[in-house]
N, C-alpha and C positions, 0 to 999 in steps of 0.2 A: 519816195522823196529822196533826192540825192543829199549826200552830206556837204555841209557848207565848205567853201574854198575861200581862202585869202590870197590875193595877189599883192605882192609888195614890190614896187619899182618906182624910181624917181622920174622915170619918163612917162608923162601923163598919156601920151600917144600909145605907148606900148600897154599901159594899164587898160586903157579903153579898148584897144584891139583884142587883147587877151580876154577881157571881160565879155565882149560881144561874141567872140568865138565860142567860149565856154557856155554862155548863157543860151546860145543858139542850139547847143547840144543838150540843153535841159539842166545844167548845173546852176546851183545857187552860188553867186560870186560876190565877195566884197573886195574892196581895194584899199590900199595904203600907200602914201607917197614916201614914207621914210619908216625907220625903225621904230621910233617913238609912237607914231600913229598905229603901227602894226601891233605893238604890245598893248596899247590902249584898247584897241578893238578885241584882241585876244582875251583880255580881262573881262570884257562884257559878253562875249560869245565864244562858244567852242567851235573850233575849226578842226576838221579831220586832216585836211591837206593845205600846205602853204607853198605858193610859188614865189620864190624869194630871190631878188636881184643880189648878186654878190657884193656889188659896190653901191652903197647908199650914202647920201650926203651926211648923215649923222653918226653912222655906226657901220661896222663890217657886217655883212650878211651872216658870216659864221657865228658872230656873237649873238645876233638875233636869233639864229636857229638854236643855239644852245639854250638861250633864255626860253624860247617857245617850247623846246622838248622838255626841259625840266619843270618849269613853273606852269605852263598852259597845257601840258600833256598832249602836244601836237604829235600825231602819229606818223605823218610822212611830210617830207620837205623836198620840193623840186627846186634846186638852184637854177637861175636863169643867168647866164653870164657869157661874156666873150672871152673869158680866161680859161683856158684848158687845164691849167694846173691847180684850180681851186680845191679839188678833192684832197690834195695834200694838206690843206689847212683845216679841214673838218676833223674834229675831235673823233678818235676811233670808236668811242662809245656810241656815237650818233651816225656813223657811216652807213649802217644798214637801214636807217630810216630816210637816207638822202639819195638823190640821183641828180646828176648835173646835166642840164640841157645847154648846148652851145648856141649862141645867138649867130646869125638869125635863125629863128625857129618858125617853120611852117605851121600853119593852122593844123594840118594833119598829124604832125609830130606832136604838137601841143595837146591835142585831143587824145591821141593814143597814149601819151605819157601820163595824162591825168586819169584816163581809163585804167591803165595798169596799176597806178598808185592807189586807186580806190577799190581794186579787187580784194575780196576778203582773203585773209591769210589762212592757209590750210596747214595742217601739221607737217606737210612735206616742205613748206616754205621757211619753216623755223630752223635756224642753224643748229647744227649737232651740238647738244648740250652734254653729252656723255663722252668722256675721254677714256682711253685705255691706259692702264699704268704699266 
């Protein structure tokens, strides 16, 4: 069984398209049209991955990302945006949990990015924790 994914975007056509593409690949997908709905769903269900639009009608995507990482223990976030500079606005603490996908996103890129995000972490993926003095 695949881990659940939450897609958050205020464009209903994009929500439906991404949901169809990912469900066709066998993923379990829920959707939310704004930040408030995303947080409500994350309180009721655990998600491993969130695909998150940077610009939402009620809150910035980076604020939702921080909230989801801290309170809901979301492991990975894929930002979906037309703004290439968004990585500059992500709190450095959460940057390793995030990846930015620039719109428009093809179905192949979407599926490959989700597949990569859901791959198990190995000890070789963990950033170096020991520093020399």
